[in-house]
C-alpha positions in Angstrom: -16.6 25.9 -6.1 -16.6 23.2 -3.6 -17.4 19.5 -5.0 -18.0 15.9 -3.6 -15.7 13.5 -4.3 -16.6 10.5 -7.0 -18.3 7.8 -5.6 -18.1 5.6 -3.1 -18.5 2.3 -5.5 -20.2 -0.8 -4.3 -17.7 -3.6 -4.0 -19.1 -6.0 -6.9 -17.9 -3.0 -9.1 -14.3 -3.0 -8.1 -11.7 -5.0 -9.6 -10.0 -6.0 -6.2 -13.7 -7.6 -5.3 -13.0 -11.2 -5.5 -9.5 -11.3 -4.4 -10.6 -9.5 -1.2 -13.9 -12.2 -1.0 -11.1 -15.2 -1.4 -9.0 -13.3 1.6 -12.0 -13.0 3.8 -12.0 -8.9 4.1 -15.9 -9.2 2.8 -17.6 -11.2 5.3 -21.2 -11.5 3.3 -22.3 -11.3 0.2 -23.9 -7.9 -0.7 -27.2 -9.1 -0.8 -27.3 -10.2 2.9 -25.9 -7.3 4.1 -22.3 -6.5 3.6 -19.7 -6.7 6.4 -16.2 -5.1 5.4 -13.5 -7.0 7.4 -10.3 -5.2 5.8 -9.1 -1.8 6.4 -10.4 1.5 5.0 -7.9 4.0 4.6 -8.9 7.6 4.3 -6.8 10.6 2.2 -7.5 14.2 2.4 -6.8 15.8 -0.8 -3.2 16.5 -1.7 -2.2 13.4 0.5 -0.1 10.4 -0.8 -0.8 7.3 -0.7 2.7 6.4 -0.9 5.9 7.4 -2.7 7.9 5.7 -5.3 10.7 3.9 -3.6 8.9 2.8 -0.4 8.7 -0.6 0.2 5.5 -2.4 -1.0 3.2 -3.7 1.6 -0.3 -3.4 0.5 -2.5 -3.1 -2.6 -5.4 -0.4 -2.7 -8.7 -0.3 -4.3 -10.2 3.0 -4.7 -13.5 3.1 -3.3 -14.5 6.7 -3.2 -12.7 9.8 -4.7 -9.7 10.2 -7.5 -6.0 10.2 -7.3 -3.0 10.8 -9.9 -0.3 8.4 -10.5 2.9 10.8 -10.9 6.6 10.6 -11.5 8.7 12.9 -10.1 11.9 13.8 -11.9 15.2 14.8 -10.6 14.1 18.5 -10.3 11.3 17.9 -8.5 9.2 18.6 -11.4 5.7 16.1 -11.6 4.7 13.9 -14.7 1.0 12.9 -14.3 0.9 9.0 -15.9 -2.4 8.2 -14.6 -5.8 9.3 -13.5 -7.1 6.8 -10.9 -10.7 6.5 -10.4 -13.4 4.4 -8.3 -12.8 0.8 -8.7 -9.4 0.9 -9.7 -6.3 -1.0 -8.0 -3.1 0.7 -7.1 0.2 -1.2 -6.1 0.1 -4.3 -8.2 3.4 -3.5 -9.2 4.6 -4.9 -5.6 4.3 -8.5 -7.0 7.2 -7.9 -9.3 9.5 -5.3 -7.9 8.4 -5.2 -4.2 8.7 -1.2 -4.2 6.0 0.9 -5.3 6.9 2.6 -8.8 5.3 5.7 -8.4 4.3 8.5 -6.2 0.4 8.3 -6.2 -1.6 11.5 -4.4 -5.5 12.4 -3.9 -7.0 14.8 -5.9 -10.1 14.8 -3.9 -11.1 13.2 -0.7 -10.3 9.5 -1.1 -11.6 6.2 0.9 -9.6 3.4 -0.1 -9.7 -0.3 1.1 -6.0 -1.9 1.6 -5.4 -5.6 1.3 -2.4 -6.1 3.2 0.3 -8.4 0.6 0.6 -10.9 3.8 -2.6 -11.9 4.0 -2.3 -13.3 0.1 0.0 -15.7 1.6 -2.3 -17.2 4.7 -5.0 -18.6 1.9 -3.2 -22.0 1.1 -6.3 -23.3 1.2 -8.1 -21.3 -1.6 -4.6 -21.5 -3.5 -6.1 -21.9 -7.0 -9.2 -19.2 -6.6 -7.0 -16.8 -4.9 -4.2 -17.5 -8.1 -6.8 -17.1 -10.5 -8.6 -13.6 -9.3 -4.9 -12.7 -8.9 -4.1 -13.3 -12.7 -7.4 -11.6 -13.5 -6.7 -8.6 -11.4 -3.5 -8.4 -13.1 -4.0 -8.7 -16.5 -6.8 -5.7 -15.8 -4.0 -3.9 -14.4 -1.4 -4.6 -17.1 -3.9 -3.8 -19.8 -2.3 -0.8 -22.5 -4.0 2.6 -22.0 -4.5 4.9 -25.1 -2.2 7.3 -24.7 -4.4 11.2 -23.9 -1.3 12.8 -25.1 -1.7 12.4 -29.0 -3.7 14.1 -31.3 -5.4 17.5 -31.7 -6.0 19.4 -28.6 -9.9 18.8 -28.8 -9.2 15.1 -29.4 -7.1 15.1 -25.9 -9.4 16.8 -24.0 -12.8 14.8 -25.5 -10.7 11.7 -25.0 -10.2 12.5 -21.2 -13.6 13.2 -20.6 -15.1 10.3 -22.6 -12.5 8.3 -20.8 -13.5 9.4 -17.4 -17.1 8.8 -18.4 -16.9 5.5 -19.5 -15.0 4.5 -16.6 -17.2 5.8 -13.9 -20.3 4.3 -15.7 -18.4 0.5 -16.0 -18.0 1.2 -12.1 -22.1 1.7 -11.5 -21.4 5.8 -11.1 -23.2 8.3 -13.1 -20.8 9.1 -16.4 -23.1 11.7 -18.0 -22.2 14.3 -15.0 -19.2 13.9 -12.4 -16.5 16.2 -11.1 -12.8 16.3 -13.3 -10.9 16.1 -9.8 -8.6 17.9 -11.5 -7.0 21.5 -11.7 -6.7 22.9 -15.4 -2.7 22.5 -14.8 -3.0 18.6 -13.7 -5.0 18.2 -17.3 -2.7 20.1 -18.9 0.4 18.3 -17.4 -1.6 14.8 -18.1 -2.3 15.6 -21.7 0.9 17.2 -22.6 -0.2 20.7 -23.1 -0.6 24.3 -22.1 -3.0 24.9 -19.4 -4.5 27.9 -21.3 -5.1 25.5 -24.3 -6.8 23.4 -22.1 -9.3 26.5 -21.0 -9.6 27.7 -24.4 -10.6 23.9 -25.6 -13.0 23.3 -22.5 -14.4 26.6 -23.4 -15.1 25.7 -26.6 -16.4 22.7 -25.6 -19.2 24.6 -23.6 -19.9 27.4 -26.0 -20.7 24.4 -28.8 -23.2 22.9 -25.8 -20.8 19.7 -26.2 -20.6 19.9 -22.3 -21.9 21.8 -19.3 -19.1 23.0 -17.6 -19.4 25.1 -14.1 -15.7 24.6 -11.9 -15.0 21.2 -11.4 -18.1 19.7 -12.2 -18.9 18.7 -16.1 -22.1 17.5 -17.5 -21.7 15.8 -21.0 -24.1 16.6 -23.5 -23.3 15.7 -27.1 -20.0 14.9 -26.7 -19.0 11.6 -28.4 -15.6 9.8 -28.6 -13.1 11.0 -31.4 -13.3 8.5 -34.3 
């Protein structure tokens, strides 16, 4: 089944919005007809945005589509550590390590806004505002997220669906009906369980009319966060 990439989102719904404004990547306010002067980067599904160990040169704000952040072991096995949705900012580890820490791979066709780190050093006249915006950005990026690989399998699957729904709603997208963006194997990897277990639970939630599932498209009916 073909699904459309999630998004796009409005610039005001993105964590990088204030930093881009101060760096001149947004020329006009949205009410006056938005003009973006920053670079847009497009990726096909399965393409890497960057690899672990590469020199960090840019921040990336996800505008459309979903990606996965993965660790690649010495045996070549991937472990998914995060799913990235529109509005998320990737590459913030560049401020401390100067290299990217993980591989980031597109799950769907993706559009990102790219903010070269070199632009940040040119904003001396706005250094106080820019510093405050960067501090806010880094505080959001470093905020701990609840692990989705804990609890019963129902709690894990339901937790993932509710987490995605809430994140989409916060960005002004449809949090009730959306594309999962991931295969069942990728979901199992993220939740630290088996693909068969994930498939059975998704079908169980479908039969119980807590969700409606068609391929990767899911609609939340009565599903609520675990208490």
